[in-house]
C-alpha positions in Angstrom: 2.1 -14.4 -13.6 2.6 -15.8 -10.1 -0.8 -16.9 -8.9 -2.7 -16.9 -6.0 -0.6 -18.6 -3.1 -2.1 -21.4 -1.1 -4.3 -20.6 2.2 -2.6 -21.4 5.0 0.5 -22.7 3.6 3.8 -21.9 5.8 7.1 -21.6 4.1 5.5 -20.7 0.6 8.1 -19.8 -1.8 7.2 -17.5 -5.2 8.0 -19.2 -8.2 11.6 -18.0 -9.5 12.0 -15.9 -7.1 15.1 -14.4 -6.3 14.9 -13.9 -3.0 15.6 -16.7 -0.6 13.3 -16.7 1.6 9.7 -17.3 2.2 6.0 -15.4 1.9 4.3 -14.5 5.3 1.8 -16.6 6.1 -0.4 -13.1 7.0 0.2 -12.5 2.9 -2.8 -13.3 0.1 -3.2 -12.1 -3.6 -6.0 -12.9 -5.8 -5.9 -14.4 -9.1 -4.1 -12.5 -11.8 -1.9 -10.2 -9.3 1.4 -10.5 -9.5 4.1 -9.6 -7.0 7.7 -9.2 -7.9 9.5 -10.8 -5.1 8.3 -12.4 -1.3 10.8 -9.9 -0.7 8.4 -7.2 -0.8 7.4 -8.8 2.5 11.0 -8.9 4.4 9.4 -6.0 6.9 6.1 -7.3 7.2 5.9 -8.6 10.8 2.5 -8.1 11.2 1.0 -11.3 13.8 -2.3 -10.5 12.0 -3.9 -13.4 9.7 -4.8 -11.1 7.4 -1.8 -9.1 7.4 -1.4 -8.1 3.6 -4.5 -8.7 1.6 -4.2 -7.7 -1.9 -7.4 -8.3 -5.1 -7.4 -9.6 -8.2 -5.3 -8.7 -11.4 -3.3 -6.4 -9.1 0.5 -5.7 -9.4 2.9 -4.8 -6.9 6.1 -4.1 -8.8 10.1 -4.0 -7.8 10.9 -2.2 -5.4 7.5 -2.0 -3.6 7.7 -2.7 0.7 5.2 -3.7 3.2 6.9 -3.1 6.4 4.0 -3.9 9.3 4.5 -3.6 12.9 3.0 -6.4 14.8 -0.8 -4.9 14.7 -0.1 -3.8 10.5 -2.7 -4.7 8.2 -3.0 -3.6 4.4 -5.6 -4.2 2.7 -5.2 -3.2 -1.6 -7.7 -3.4 -4.1 -8.5 -4.9 -7.5 -6.8 -4.2 -10.5 -4.7 -1.8 -8.7 -0.7 -0.8 -9.1 2.0 0.0 -6.5 5.3 0.7 -8.4 8.4 1.4 -5.8 6.2 1.9 -2.7 6.7 2.2 0.7 4.2 0.9 2.8 5.0 1.5 6.9 2.6 1.1 9.7 1.7 -0.8 12.3 -2.5 0.5 12.1 -4.2 -0.2 8.9 -3.9 1.1 5.4 -6.9 0.0 2.9 -5.8 0.6 -1.1 -9.5 0.4 -2.9 -9.8 -0.8 -6.3 -8.3 0.9 -9.5 -5.5 2.6 -7.3 -2.3 3.7 -9.4 0.3 4.4 -6.8 3.1 6.1 -8.7 7.1 5.2 -8.0 9.0 6.5 -4.7 5.6 6.9 -3.0 5.6 6.6 1.2 2.3 5.5 2.7 3.2 5.4 6.8 1.5 5.9 10.1 3.8 8.4 11.6 5.1 10.9 10.5 8.7 10.4 11.8 11.1 7.9 10.5 10.6 5.1 12.7 10.1 0.9 12.7 6.9 0.4 12.1 6.2 -0.7 15.9 4.4 3.1 16.6 0.7 3.8 17.1 -1.5 1.1 16.5 -4.7 3.3 15.5 -3.3 5.0 12.2 -5.5 4.9 9.7 -5.2 5.4 5.7 -7.9 5.3 3.1 -7.0 5.4 -0.6 -10.6 5.4 -2.3 -11.5 3.6 -6.1 -9.9 5.2 -9.0 -7.0 7.2 -7.2 -3.7 8.1 -8.5 -1.0 9.1 -6.5 1.9 10.7 -8.3 5.6 10.3 -8.0 7.3 10.9 -4.4 4.0 11.9 -2.5 3.8 11.4 1.3 0.5 10.0 2.7 0.3 10.0 6.6 -1.8 9.0 8.4 -4.8 10.3 8.7 -5.2 10.6 4.6 -8.8 10.0 3.4 -8.7 10.0 -0.4 -11.7 10.0 -2.1 -12.6 8.2 -4.7 -11.4 9.1 -8.5 -9.1 11.8 -6.5 -5.9 12.7 -7.9 -2.7 13.6 -5.3 -0.1 15.5 -7.3 4.2 14.6 -7.0 5.8 15.0 -4.4 2.4 16.1 -2.1 2.4 15.4 1.4 -1.5 14.2 2.5 -2.7 13.8 5.7 -6.3 15.6 5.7 -9.4 14.5 3.5 -9.5 15.1 -0.2 -13.0 14.7 -1.3 -13.7 12.6 -4.1 -12.9 13.9 -7.7 -10.5 16.7 -6.4 -6.7 16.9 -6.6 -4.7 17.6 -3.7 -1.0 19.2 -4.3 1.9 21.1 -2.7 3.7 20.5 1.0 1.9 21.0 3.0 -0.3 19.5 0.9 -4.1 21.4 0.3 -7.2 20.7 -1.9 -6.4 22.4 -4.5 -9.3 21.9 -7.1 -12.0 19.6 -8.4 -11.0 17.7 -11.6 -13.7 17.8 -14.2 
């Protein structure tokens, strides 16, 4: 387990990290959380003092990437999991507690493949206890309510009410979850 990095220390290195560069100074994570490598922040160019904040007991697994522009910020709650996720924004992404973001998910502030220097007003919110299926695409405007599920391969740029399933491309709310 990698423990929480020291606050305010520049040039922090993860223990036994294969990637030879330090974790950016604006990255923090809570006790019991694990990040696979500082490589996850290779494209994090955020100048915010709290560019990436990860809660306690959360796993960030290979090869998750935080591709943030100068104004980008990401907050991930407690007891979550991100696996092979790309987060690309110059705005803000909020992921709640107990969220599971499966393999190959893209969370992007812009709908086109551009470096994360786009809009600074984009906001993506993913609530508590949300499951996002493999290869889903979550775009600016997505507001996924607590206890919701996003199906594999879905494209979401709209409000998913709490406790509902969204699926498809283009995505739509399918039904309430019992």
